[in-house]
N, C-alpha and C positions, 0 to 999 in steps of 0.2 A: 504494500500500500504506500502510495506516494505521500510525502509530507507536504501539507498545505500551510504556508506561513500566514495566510489570511484567515484561516479557520479560527473561530473563537476558542479560547481555552476553557477548562472546566469551570472556572469561576466567573466567566463572562456570560451575559445574557445578550445574544446577538440582536434581538429585536427590541430590547428594553422593556419587554412585556412585564417583568416583575416590578419595575419602577412605575410603569403606567398603571398596573393593577393596584399598587400601594397608594398611588395618588387618587385613584377612583374610590378606593375604600375610605381613605381619609376625607375626601370631599363629601361622600354620601353618609358618613357615620354621624355627622351632626344632624340634629333634628331639623326637619324642614318646616318652615312656617307656611301656612296657607296664604295664598295671594288674594283670596276673596275676602279676607277679613273674618271676623267672627271667631274662628278657631275653636269652636265648641267641641270638635272631635266626635260629634254624634253621627247618627246615620243620616245621610243626605235624603232630602225629600224625593229625589228622582229614583233612588234605590227602593224606597217604600212604594212609590207609584208603580215601578216596574214589577215588584213582587206581587202587588195586588192585581195588576193586569194579568200576570202569568197565572195566578190562581184562578182568576175569572175565566181565562181561556181554557184551562184544564177542566173546570166545572162545566163550561159550555160544551166541550167535546164529549165529556162523559154523558151529559144530558142528551145530546144528539145520538150518541151510540146506543143508549138504553131506551130512548123514547121512540 
């Protein structure tokens, strides 16, 4: 096997992915604040509305299937 002088050594990260990953983890480890304000941390109204609609659709399909 030929020796390649440009090949990275065992202690080198050729793409810098370790440093990039550490920067990503350090940037995202801090708690993010909501940009909409409020910051109550509760369930969003859209999620509740979506769940209610999903249940209504399932009930409607069951009613049509059995009726």
